[in-house]
N, C-alpha and C positions, 0 to 999 in steps of 0.2 A: 827423749821418752818415746817408747813404742806407742804407735797410734793404731786405733781400731781401723779396720778396712770396711767401714760401714758406708752406706750410700749417703749423699748429702741431702739434707732437708732444710730448706730455706724458711726462716721465720722472721719476717720483716727485713731488717738490714743485716742480720747475722745468719750464718749457715751452720747447722749442727751436723757433725759427721763429715764423711768424705775427706778425712785428713785435715780438716780445718782446725784452727786453734780451739781448745776447749772453752765452751761458753759458760761463764759463771752467772748464775741468776739468783734472784731473791724474791721475796714476797712482801707486799705492803701489810703492815700490821694494823693499820687504822681501819675504822668502819668505813666501808665503801661510800655510804651515803654522806659521810663527812667530807665533802668535796675538797675543802681547803686543806685539811690534814692529809688526805690521801694524795692530792696533787703534790704537796710538799714532800711526802715520803717517796713518791715515784721519782721525783726530780732528784732527791738525795741518793736513792739507790742507783739511778742511772749515772749520776755524777761519780759515784764510788766505783763504777766499772761494771755494773750489772748489765749483761747483754740482753737479758729478758727480765721484765718486772711483772710479777703475777699479782692478780687481784681476785678476790672471791666474789662470786655473784650468786645471790640466792632469791632475788625478787625483782619485780618490775621497777621498783624504786632504785634498786642497785643499778639496773641497766641505764636508767635515766642519768644517774650520777656518773656512770662509766663514760657516757657520751661527752659529758662536760670535761671529765678528767682527760680523755683522749685529746680534746681540743686544746687543753691547757698544756699538755706535755707531749707534743708531737714527736719529740726527739726519742722518746723511750719506746722500746718494743714491748707492748703490753700483751700479757697472757692472761686468759680468764680461767679460773678454776670453777668448773661447773660442779654443783653439789647434786642434790637428788633430782632436780628438775632439768632433765636433759633438753627439753624443748626450748629452754632459754637460749640455746646456742643460736637460734635464728635471729634473736634480737641483739646478741653481743657480737656476732661475727663481723659486722661491718666496722667495728671499732678496734679490733685487735689483730695481732699477728699470729696468734696461736691459741688453741683451746685445749685444756686438759679435762678428760673425763675419767671417772673411776668406774671400772666395770662392776665393782661390787655394789655400786649405788644405783645401777640402772633398773633394778627390780622394784624400786620404791614407788614409782609412778606407772600407771597404765599396765598393771600386772598381767593383763590378758595379752599384751603385745610381747613378742619375743625380743630378746636382747639384740639379735641380729638386725631386726627391723629398726630398733632404736639407733643402733650404730649406723645403719644406712642413712637415717635422717641426719645424724651428725656429720657424716662424711660428705653427703650431698651438699649440705650447707657450707662446709669448709671449702669444698671445691668451687662452689659458686662465688665465694668471697675471697678466694686466693689466699687461704691461710693454712697453717699446719695444725696437726693434732698431736696430743700426747695421750697414749694409753697409760694411765697412772694407777697401778695396782698397789694396794697397801696390804700387808700381811694380816693386819687386824680387821680388815673390812672386805675380805674376799667374798664373792657371791656364796651364800649359804649352801647352795646345791653343790658347788665345787668343793667347799670346805668339808662337806659331809662325804663326798665321793672319795676324797683323798685323805680322809682321817686315818691316822696310823701309818701313812706312807713314809714318814720321815723318822730318822733316828732322833733320840732325845736331844734337846737344845736346838733342833732345826725344824721343829713342828711348824707346819703351815707353808714351808718353802715350796713343796711340790704343787700345792693348790695355787699358790701365787704365780709360779712359772707357767702352769697349765692355763691359768686365766689369761695371762699375757699372750701366750701362743694362740689361744682360741680367738682373741680379739684381733691379733695380727691376721689370721686367716679370714676373719670377717672383712677386714679392710682390703686385703689382697684380692679377695673374690669380687669386691666392689670396684676394683681397679684403682683404689686410692692408696698410694704408696708414700705420700708426704706425711709420715708420722714417725714419732719416736716412742720409746717405751721406758717406763720406770717401774721398778719393783723395790719397795721400801719396807723397812721394819726398824724398830728401835734397837735391835740387836745387830751389831756389825757383822757377826758370823752369818746371819740369815741374808743380809744384804750381799755379802761376798758370795755365798753359795748360790743364791738365786740368780744373780747377774752372771756368774761364771757358767752356770748351766744354760741359761738363755743364750748367751753369746756363742756357746758351742753349737747350738741348734740354729740360731738365726744371726750369724755374724753380719748380715747385710743391714740389720735394723740398728739405727743409732740409739744409744742408751743414755738415759738421764739418771745420774747417780745421786743418792741421798740416803742418809740415816734419819728416818723421821723421828720426831720427838727426841732429838739427841740430848736436849737438856740445857743446862746453864754452863757458863764458862767456869773453869777451863775444861770440865769433863766432856761437855758436848763437842768441843773441837777434837778432843782426843778420840772419842768414839768414831767421829766422822773420819778423822785422819786414818784410823786403822783400816776402815773399809776402802777409802780412796787410794791409799798407798798400795794396797794389795791388788786392787782392780786396775787402776790407771797404769801401774807399772807393767801389767800384762797386756796392755792395749785394749782394755775394756772400759768404755765410757767416753762420751762425747760432750756432755754438758753436766754441770754439777750444781747442787744446792746444799749449802750448809744450814741446817735448821736449828736455830738457837732460841732459847727463851731469853729475850732481851727487852729492856725498856724501849718503847716505840722510837725514841730519838736516837737509839743506838743500833737500829737494824742494819746500818751500813757495815757493822762488824761481820755480818755473814759473808758479805762480798770480800772484805779484807781477808777473812779466814780462808775462803775458797781460793783466792789468788795466791796466798801464802803457801797453801798445801801444794798447789800446782807447781809453783816456783821451786819448792823444796824437792819434789819428786823429780823435776827436770834436772836439778842440780845433784841428784843422788843423795839428798839429805833425808834419811828416813828416821822417824822418831818412834814409831809404834813397835810393839812386840809382834812376833809372827802370828800368835793366836790371841784373840781377845780374852783377857782374864776377867771373869765376872764375879770373883769372890768378894764378899763383903757387901756393904750397902750400895744399892744401885737405884738412883733416882732418875726416872724417865719423865721428861716434861716436854710438851709440844712447843713449837715455835710460836712466838706472839704474832699471829697472823690476823687478817681481817675477819676471820671466822670467830675469833675470841669475842665473847659476848659481854665481858666485863674486864676492864683493864686491871681490876683488883686480882685477877688470876696470877699476874706476874709477881706481885708482892707476896701472894700466898705461896707460890712456888719457892721463892727465896726463903720464906719463913719455914716451910717444910724442910728445906735443906739444912737450915740452921738448927731447927728443933731436933731433927733426927740424927744429928752428928754423933750422938752417943751410941748409935746402933751400927757404927761403921765396921765393927768386927764380925757382924752377922750377915749371912746370905739372905738379905731382905731386899725386895724390889717394891718401891713406891712409885706409882704413876700419877702425875698431876696433869690433867688435860683441860684445855681451855674452852671447849665447845661441844655442842651436842652432836656434831658430825662425826668426830673421831672419839669423843669421850666414852660413850657407852661400851663400844666394842673393844677399844684398845686399852682399857683398864682391866679387862677380864683376866689377863695372864699375870698381873702383878699380885703380890701378897696383899697390898692395900692400894686402893685407887681412889682418886678424887677427880670427878669431872664437873666443871664449873658452868652453871647456868647464870643468867643475868643477875639473879638476886639470892642465889643459894648454891651450896656445893653438895653434890651427891657423893656420899662416901660408900665405898665397896670393900668387901673382903673377898678377893678373887671375883667370882661371878655373883656373889651374894650382895644384894642391896642392903645397906645398913641404915639408910635414911638420908634426908636432906637437912642440911645444917646451915645456919647463917655464916657468912664469911668470917665473922669475928669469933665464932664459937667452934668451928670445925677442927681447929688445931688441937684443942684440948681432948676431943674425942679421938682424934687420930693418934695422939700419944698413948691413950688407953689401949687402943687396938694394936699399936706397935709393940707395947710392952707384952701384950698377950701373944703376939706372933713370936717374939723373942723367947718367951717362956716355953712355948710349944717346941721351938727349934732346940732349945737347951734340953728339954725333956727327951726329944727324939735322939739327941746325940749322946745322952748319958748311957753308960755301960749298963747292960741288963743285970 
C-alpha cells in the first residue's frame, strides 16, 4: 500500500506518520468518572490492538478520574478529547500521550481572547509535558466565523468542506509559528465524500502533516463500516492517512469492534481487496448516528438509535436523512443538515426538523413523534416529485 510522506509524530509508544504502520485507535464509551468501567474499556481496546485509546474530559472530576485510570492502565497510550474548556489541558497533559482539541470549540470560553492565544497555551503545555496534539476539525462544528466566510464556496453535497480545510490550515499555521510541529490533523464528517474531498485537498497543500482519518457518526453495523470503508479505501490507497478511527454506534461491551473493523479495512487495502463503490451512493434512507463514546450522557441513546433504525425501515426507498446524536457537544450542530435529528440529553431527547427545534421528549415517547415527522417528510418528498 502506498504510504504518505508525512513527518513522524510520536504519541507515547506509537509513531504516527513518517512511513510507520497505520495506527488504529478507538475511544472509551463509558463515563470517565466511572473509573472501573473506563479502566476495563481502556484495557479492552488496548488488548484489541488500539494504538491510542481516547477519553473525553469535561470537568475537574473527569481529570481526577483520568489520573486513576492512567495509573491502572499504564500500558495504553491515552489520548484526551478536550471539549469546550481548553484550559483543562494543563491538568490532563501529565497523564496522557496526546491531546485533541477542536478549533470550532475554542470560542466557547474567554471570548475576548484570540484563538491563536488559546492554541499557544495548549501548545506550550503539550511541549512542557512531551506530548503530541491533534487539530480535530469536524464539518458540523467549524468556527462560526469561518463557516460564514466560506458559505457558498462548495458545490452541492460538499458544503462546508472549504471551511473545514481552511480551519485546519489556519491552526497548522498557528502551531508552526509557535515552533510546535508534533501534531496531526483530522477533518471529519458523516458523509464519506466530504471526508475524501477534505483530506485530499489538505494533503495536496500540507503533505508533511500526518492525517487522522475518520467518518464521524458513521452509524451502526453494517452501514457504519461501509461508509468508513468507502472513505478509507479511497484515501489510504492514495497514500493519504497515517492513523484511523472507525466510529460506530455499539453497545459499550462491543467497542472493540471499532478496532477490529479498522484493522480489517487496512488488511484488505494492503491485499488489494476493495469492497466499496467508486463514489458514495447516498440514495434512500440514510441514518447518521454518533459513536457511543464517553460524551454520551445516557446509554439509552444506543437503544434509541437501534429502535430508530428498525422503526424507519419502511422509509428505505426515500432520500431521507435521520441523525441520532448522543451528546450536547455534537448534537445541536450536527443534526442541522438532517431531515430529522435527535440529540440526546441525560433525561430527554431534543427532536429537530432541519435546524428547527420541535421540542424535548422523553426517551420512551420520542419515537412516536419521530414517526409522525418522518411520514410528513415522506409526504413532502412525494409531493415534490409528483409531475406538475
